[in-house]
C-alpha angles and dihedrals in degrees: 000000000000115000114246093204125079112259119269114270108204099204095051091042091056093047098047111023130047118235112277110244092216092054091048090052091049090052092052090047092051092050093051122093125231095267092052092048092049092050091049093051093046092050091047092051090048092051091049091050090052094046096095089058096046093102089070090069121081095231096056098032088088087078088072110098133193088252101056143338129278093253094049092050092051092051097045130042098001102045094040096050094043089057093046094045091054089056093048090047089064091057100037105023103038102029101029094231111144106224118185096169103061092125088073091072091048088055094048091050091049093052090048086062090046093051099043102033106044146050092266092116090048093167089067130067108200121151128176116171089320126165097234132075116283090241092066112109122234134043115314116179125167114274094236091055092046088055089061092042092050092048094052094042089055091046089054091050088047090058093044092049094041098048096073096033109041092076085074123082141212116337094006092057090047092053093049093048088048088056093052090046089058098040100053097051088046090054089056091042090057095029097115088093107024104163088326096315131102107228102159111012088245118239092349091067129199112296135192105034116193117269122253114260115218100172100257096051147348110259117244128207093272101044090110095155093059092042090052090056089051092052090048089052093050091046090050089052092053092045090052092048092047095049095044093048091046091060095042134081093266092052092051090050089053090052091049091053091047093052100040121351095189093051090047092054091049089054092056101262108150098232101194096044093046093049092048090052090053092049092048095050092047091048090050089060089048089054092052090050093048094052093046092047093051092052091046095054091035095234148040120251122180096213091066093067102073134149095257089070091063092050091046091053091047090053089054092053093047094045095048097042126278112253096012112107095202093046091052091050090052093047092048092048094051099045097040093050093046092047096043104039115338100075093044092047090049089050091052091049093046095047093048091048099048102024095243131134103217116156099221092176090067089064094057097112092040088057093047091049092052091047092052092047092050091046092052091048101044110014111020094166094062135240096301105017130194109256096233093049090046091056092048093052092048096041093111091052091050091051090050092052090049093051091048090053091051091051091051090048 
């Protein structure tokens, strides 16, 4: 596929744009031999395995806050929002489709866990490798299978929602996805009598979801170390999917659509099919996050799936760097920690230090708004931007440098 961006010019790139960290890391990786790569991967896996116990060391114990422990913070909100932001990055960052209703897929995934891992359908008795006694009423399917079920159900809904809407562009697409993001949670919120059927238990929600089986035990509500490893595994799966698709034919088609949809169609890219694939993959990640979230909080409650979640996730993608997996992870980590615990912990420290009573948590959205404004003014590409997007955003500066050089010559 022909690139739709002007080729990289090394001199202008050095003068205008700082070296992309991801590209530097890729260069080091390419220059390493097989033994060095193996050592790096083994050390990385060992560090990840020890991450749940990091709070026991003095250096990392500072991550504990007065609100909750280090492990709990890493599971929710950090682990959850990192996983969700990676899914939204496929739709917004890689394909350039502005989605303001991503929370709908999170809700559908959560209710998949409520339907297939609880006593909600009490009139049935269906068990398949579940983690509860066989005498328990309802549908009880193994958590790992429900993850896959929830992901594919959300992917199906992504195609059904995207088929009539993805013909729209820009602001019109954003408004339609916003509508779906509001409609689907409202259906669950009022789902106690949905055409005569109870599909969600309404405002009471679905409580007591089956525990997660990990072979040696069933995880309880406070097994944060084990749950953190599960979230790391799910995040690793989405990182792998994102990177593999990025290098493949489908990923290049997404980039072509993002950069110039008309030119992409003239080059033979099937626009509708490619957009639907993006929507389906992003929705799959939302389904994984919904199932994992329901098991973490031990229930599904419709009021949790509100519009602000979609905006929050979009802010993570923009802050980290649209299209860059590592940037999105960083953006999600920063904003989720600040929103969940960091701002409240800072408020507690500040009030104790200066004898004030300022409610810093009430300024959360003011802070996020200021961050987005400053990012758009001074660093539109994000903290760790994708190299192609970075070149596009700085194209005028590169042209200006080139014209200045010609004048000097």
